[in-house]
C-alpha positions in Angstrom: 23.5 -88.6 151.5 26.7 -89.7 153.0 27.1 -89.5 156.7 31.0 -89.3 157.6 31.7 -89.8 161.5 34.4 -87.6 163.0 37.5 -89.4 164.1 40.2 -87.9 165.8 43.4 -89.3 165.2 45.4 -90.0 168.5 48.8 -88.8 169.2 50.1 -92.0 170.1 49.4 -95.8 169.5 50.5 -98.1 172.2 51.1 -101.5 170.8 50.8 -104.4 173.2 52.1 -107.7 171.9 50.3 -110.8 174.0 51.1 -114.5 174.1 49.6 -116.2 177.2 49.9 -113.2 179.1 46.4 -113.6 181.0 48.2 -113.1 184.4 49.4 -109.5 183.4 46.8 -108.1 181.1 44.8 -106.5 183.5 47.5 -104.9 185.1 48.8 -104.0 181.7 45.9 -102.2 180.7 45.6 -100.6 184.1 49.1 -98.8 183.8 48.0 -97.6 180.3 44.6 -96.2 181.7 46.4 -94.8 184.5 48.6 -92.2 182.3 48.2 -88.5 182.8 48.5 -88.1 179.1 45.3 -89.1 177.4 45.6 -88.8 173.9 46.1 -92.4 172.7 44.9 -95.7 171.2 45.7 -99.0 172.4 46.2 -102.0 169.9 46.4 -105.6 171.5 48.1 -107.9 169.2 47.1 -111.4 170.4 49.0 -114.7 169.1 46.1 -116.9 168.0 48.3 -119.8 170.1 47.3 -118.1 173.3 44.9 -119.7 175.8 41.1 -119.4 175.4 41.1 -117.3 178.7 43.5 -114.8 177.3 41.2 -114.5 173.7 38.2 -114.0 176.0 39.9 -111.3 178.4 41.1 -109.3 175.5 37.7 -109.4 173.6 36.2 -108.1 176.8 38.9 -105.0 177.0 38.2 -104.0 173.1 34.5 -103.9 173.8 34.7 -101.6 177.5 37.7 -99.9 177.1 37.5 -96.7 174.6 40.0 -96.6 171.9 41.1 -100.0 172.2 41.3 -102.6 169.3 42.5 -106.6 169.3 44.3 -107.8 166.3 44.7 -111.7 165.9 48.1 -112.6 165.0 47.8 -116.0 162.8 51.4 -116.5 161.7 54.3 -118.0 163.6 56.5 -114.7 163.5 56.5 -114.2 167.5 57.3 -111.0 169.2 58.7 -109.1 166.1 55.7 -110.1 164.0 53.4 -108.9 166.5 55.0 -105.5 166.8 54.9 -105.4 163.0 51.3 -106.0 162.8 50.9 -103.0 165.6 52.9 -100.6 163.7 50.8 -101.3 160.4 47.9 -100.8 162.1 48.6 -98.0 164.1 47.1 -94.5 163.6 48.9 -92.4 165.7 51.7 -90.1 165.0 53.9 -91.9 167.7 54.2 -95.5 168.5 55.2 -97.1 171.8 55.4 -100.8 172.2 54.8 -101.9 175.6 55.4 -105.5 176.9 52.2 -107.1 178.6 54.1 -107.9 181.6 56.1 -105.0 182.7 55.0 -102.0 184.6 55.2 -98.3 183.8 55.2 -94.9 185.4 52.0 -93.2 185.1 53.7 -90.1 183.6 55.9 -91.9 180.8 53.8 -90.9 177.9 53.1 -87.3 179.0 57.1 -86.8 179.5 58.0 -89.1 176.6 55.9 -87.1 174.0 56.8 -83.9 175.5 60.5 -84.5 174.9 59.7 -85.6 171.3 57.8 -82.4 170.4 60.2 -80.1 171.9 63.3 -81.8 170.1 61.8 -83.1 167.3 63.7 -86.4 167.7 63.2 -89.4 165.5 62.9 -91.3 168.8 63.1 -91.0 172.5 64.8 -93.5 174.9 64.2 -93.6 178.8 66.2 -95.4 181.6 64.5 -98.2 183.4 64.6 -100.1 186.6 64.8 -104.0 187.1 61.3 -104.8 188.7 60.3 -107.9 190.6 57.4 -110.1 189.9 55.3 -108.5 192.9 56.3 -104.8 192.2 53.5 -102.7 191.2 54.9 -99.4 190.9 58.2 -97.6 190.0 60.0 -95.2 192.5 59.7 -91.6 191.5 62.9 -89.9 190.7 63.2 -86.3 191.1 63.1 -84.7 187.4 65.9 -82.2 188.6 68.2 -85.4 189.4 67.7 -86.4 185.9 69.4 -85.2 182.5 68.4 -85.1 178.8 70.7 -85.9 176.2 70.1 -84.6 172.5 72.3 -87.1 170.0 73.1 -87.2 166.4 73.4 -90.5 164.6 77.0 -90.9 165.4 76.7 -89.8 169.1 73.8 -92.4 169.5 75.7 -95.2 167.9 79.0 -94.2 170.1 76.6 -94.1 173.2 74.6 -97.0 172.6 78.0 -99.0 171.8 79.1 -98.3 175.1 75.9 -99.5 176.6 75.1 -95.7 178.0 71.1 -96.2 177.1 68.7 -98.9 176.8 68.7 -101.4 173.9 65.2 -102.5 174.3 62.4 -101.4 172.4 59.7 -100.7 175.3 62.0 -98.3 176.6 61.3 -96.1 173.4 58.6 -93.6 171.9 59.0 -93.5 168.1 57.8 -91.3 165.5 55.6 -93.7 163.4 56.8 -92.1 160.0 60.4 -92.3 160.7 59.8 -96.0 161.2 57.6 -96.8 158.1 59.8 -94.4 155.7 62.9 -96.0 156.6 61.4 -99.6 156.6 62.2 -100.3 160.3 60.1 -103.3 160.8 61.4 -106.2 163.3 62.8 -109.3 162.3 61.8 -112.8 163.7 64.3 -113.6 166.1 64.6 -113.6 170.0 67.1 -110.5 169.3 64.9 -108.3 167.5 65.4 -105.5 169.8 69.2 -105.6 169.0 68.6 -105.2 165.4 66.1 -102.7 165.5 67.6 -100.2 167.9 70.8 -100.1 165.9 69.2 -99.9 162.5 67.0 -97.1 164.0 69.9 -95.1 165.4 71.5 -95.4 161.8 68.3 -93.8 160.2 67.9 -91.1 162.6 69.0 -87.6 162.5 68.2 -87.2 166.2 68.0 -89.3 169.2 67.2 -88.3 172.6 67.8 -90.2 175.9 66.1 -89.4 179.1 67.9 -90.6 182.4 64.5 -90.5 184.2 63.5 -94.3 185.0 59.9 -94.5 183.5 59.6 -98.2 183.0 59.9 -101.1 185.2 61.3 -104.4 183.4 59.8 -107.1 185.3 61.7 -110.3 185.6 59.5 -113.5 186.6 60.1 -117.4 185.9 57.9 -117.3 182.7 59.5 -114.6 180.9 61.5 -115.3 177.9 64.7 -114.0 179.1 64.2 -116.1 182.5 62.8 -119.3 181.0 65.6 -122.0 181.1 64.7 -123.9 178.0 65.3 -120.7 175.8 68.6 -119.8 177.3 70.9 -121.5 174.3 68.5 -119.7 171.6 69.0 -116.3 173.4 72.7 -116.8 173.7 73.1 -117.8 170.4 70.6 -115.2 168.9 72.5 -112.3 170.5 75.6 -113.4 169.3 74.5 -113.8 165.7 73.1 -110.1 165.9 76.2 -108.7 166.8 78.2 -110.5 164.3 75.5 -109.3 161.9 75.7 -105.6 163.2 79.9 -105.6 162.9 79.5 -106.5 159.3 77.0 -103.8 158.7 79.2 -101.1 160.6 82.7 -102.3 159.2 82.7 -98.9 157.0 82.5 -96.4 159.9 86.1 -95.4 159.9 87.7 -95.1 163.4 84.4 -95.8 165.1 84.6 -99.3 163.7 87.6 -99.9 165.7 85.5 -99.1 168.7 82.4 -101.0 167.5 84.4 -103.9 166.7 85.8 -104.2 170.4 82.7 -103.5 172.1 80.7 -106.1 170.0 83.4 -108.8 170.9 83.1 -107.9 174.6 79.1 -108.1 174.4 79.0 -111.3 172.5 81.3 -113.3 175.0 78.9 -111.9 177.9 76.0 -112.8 176.1 77.5 -116.6 175.5 77.0 -116.5 179.1 73.3 -116.7 179.0 73.6 -120.0 177.5 73.9 -123.3 179.1 77.2 -124.5 180.4 77.9 -126.9 177.7 76.8 -124.6 175.0 78.7 -121.7 176.3 82.0 -123.9 176.7 81.5 -125.3 173.1 81.4 -121.5 171.8 84.0 -120.2 174.0 86.6 -123.0 172.9 85.4 -122.8 169.1 87.9 -121.4 166.4 85.2 -118.5 165.8 85.7 -117.3 169.6 89.4 -117.7 169.6 89.5 -115.5 166.3 86.9 -112.8 168.0 89.6 -112.5 170.7 92.7 -112.4 168.6 91.4 -109.6 166.0 89.2 -107.7 168.7 90.5 -107.9 172.1 94.2 -109.0 172.0 95.8 -105.4 171.2 95.3 -103.6 173.1 94.6 -106.5 175.9 91.3 -106.5 177.5 91.3 -108.2 180.6 87.7 -109.2 180.6 88.6 -110.7 177.0 91.7 -112.7 178.3 89.8 -113.8 181.2 87.2 -115.3 178.9 89.8 -116.7 176.3 92.0 -118.6 178.9 89.8 -119.3 181.9 86.3 -119.6 180.4 85.2 -122.1 183.4 85.9 -119.4 185.9 84.6 -116.5 183.7 81.1 -118.3 183.1 80.6 -118.7 186.9 81.5 -115.2 187.8 79.4 -113.7 185.1 76.6 -115.8 186.1 76.7 -114.7 189.8 77.3 -111.2 188.7 74.1 -111.1 186.6 72.0 -113.2 189.6 73.1 -111.0 192.1 74.3 -107.7 190.9 72.9 -106.9 187.3 69.6 -108.2 187.3 68.8 -107.6 190.7 65.4 -105.9 191.7 65.4 -102.0 192.3 68.7 -101.6 189.9 68.6 -98.9 187.3 70.1 -99.6 183.8 71.8 -96.1 184.6 72.2 -93.7 187.2 69.7 -91.0 186.8 72.4 -88.2 187.3 74.6 -89.4 184.5 74.9 -88.4 181.1 75.4 -90.7 178.2 79.2 -90.7 176.8 78.8 -89.2 173.1 82.4 -88.6 172.6 84.5 -90.0 169.6 87.5 -91.7 171.0 88.2 -95.4 171.6 87.9 -96.7 175.0 
């Protein structure tokens, strides 16, 4: 006689990649367990290079928290590889990649899952807020102030190119089958979100953006985006990602003109993430000069011209803007009442 255990497949798999995140793992699991939507499983992907304390702590979670599994990442493929491991081992119909050091609304899964079901979207993206290292919750914005925008592939591409919704993976809930059927795995770079989001858009029939901030992106000195030793790698990685995307999207007719111009601006902004010497080397390079001449000279872009002819003052200004305005704690990625621009005219 064979006994078959009754196993209920969860609606959502929450994948949490962890590398030396012992300071945040308790809070992270707490945010997930506080969700009002309960039909989920948790997969924690732990980099083997992590500390012994971290490995012990996540081991305790797997023993005491129901529907929690731990997978050891024994390669050197960083965040992208960890997410791929989670994707391959996920049981849920939907999948959400949460970062261990961030915070999330208790209504995140409930609302994102409901939106996906009601719209049959390939993926749903929400707004987010920049949170401080000491923040422990997200301000609750009334639903009636927020917007819900359903987009087809071209509309989503246009809106994303104009930065009308986040590029970050953790702000999205995906249909797992959509990811696997379209081979939408993450690459091994520090700009894996950029590649993955655009490839997902190009494979999608329907994308939904929800302007309610459901996620808190917590900035702290040890995070990859804030760590000084990663600045040059991060900046160059973003530049390379948009170089690749420009080539990949060069056959999209009139939209290609918009995309080339937008991607050029994003690349010069990305260069400001680098140290001053690396930034200046890029700003004075023939590649950057050609970028300006081809995409930003006609019609003239004020920002492009500023970067081209006064790169030193541009660097100082953009660094100050990012520090005191763009990344300030409490700032929303997009205003909750603002619907994304999904038009087709060049800007």
